[in-house]
C-alpha positions in Angstrom: -10.6 1.7 27.2 -7.0 2.3 28.0 -5.2 5.2 26.4 -1.5 5.1 25.4 0.8 7.1 27.7 2.7 8.8 24.9 2.6 9.6 21.2 5.1 6.8 20.5 2.9 4.3 22.3 -0.1 5.4 20.3 1.8 5.1 16.9 1.5 1.7 15.2 1.9 0.2 11.8 -1.3 -0.3 9.9 -1.3 -2.2 6.6 -3.2 -0.5 3.8 -4.3 -2.5 0.7 -2.9 -1.3 -2.6 -5.4 -1.2 -5.4 -4.8 -2.1 -9.1 -2.0 -4.6 -8.2 -3.5 -7.8 -9.6 -3.0 -9.6 -6.3 -3.3 -8.6 -2.6 -0.5 -6.2 -1.7 -0.3 -4.2 1.5 1.7 -1.1 2.4 2.8 -0.6 6.0 1.8 2.9 7.1 2.3 4.7 10.4 -0.9 5.5 12.2 -2.1 7.0 15.4 -4.3 5.1 17.8 -7.7 6.8 18.2 -9.5 3.9 20.0 -9.2 0.2 20.2 -9.9 -0.5 16.5 -9.7 3.0 15.1 -6.6 4.7 13.7 -5.6 7.9 11.9 -3.4 7.1 8.9 -0.2 9.1 8.6 2.2 8.3 5.7 2.1 11.7 3.9 5.9 11.3 3.6 5.7 8.0 1.7 2.4 8.5 -0.2 2.8 8.9 -4.0 -0.5 8.7 -5.8 1.3 8.6 -9.1 3.0 5.3 -8.1 0.6 3.5 -5.8 -3.2 3.7 -5.2 -3.9 3.1 -1.5 -7.4 1.9 -0.5 -7.3 4.6 2.2 -5.1 7.8 1.8 -3.1 9.5 4.5 -5.4 11.4 6.9 -8.2 8.8 6.7 -9.7 7.5 9.9 -9.8 3.7 9.5 -11.1 0.7 11.3 -8.7 -2.2 11.6 -8.8 -6.0 12.0 -6.0 -8.1 13.3 -4.7 -10.6 10.8 -2.2 -13.5 11.3 0.4 -13.4 8.6 3.3 -15.8 8.8 2.8 -16.1 12.6 2.8 -12.4 13.2 -0.4 -10.5 14.2 -0.7 -7.3 12.0 -3.3 -4.5 11.8 -5.0 -4.3 8.5 -7.2 -1.3 7.5 -10.7 -2.6 6.5 -12.9 0.4 6.3 -13.3 4.1 7.0 -14.6 5.4 10.3 -17.2 8.2 10.4 -15.7 11.5 11.4 -17.3 12.6 14.7 -19.3 15.8 14.5 
């Protein structure tokens, strides 16, 4: 596994599904790379639980899948990762 050389290299956009929207809607959220398919969601600065209900809140460790949307490969959060003990 190759590690990013700096924090900026390790920071990516991960799309988090919004709940209660009636259709599939995703919010782009900054996240830190933990391993190849694991990220730590940031986004505390844009999270408003009164306005949007994210499937995974800021601070969650999530597993991602790559999804092709309009010819662009994006990272979509698909599940929580267990927190290592």
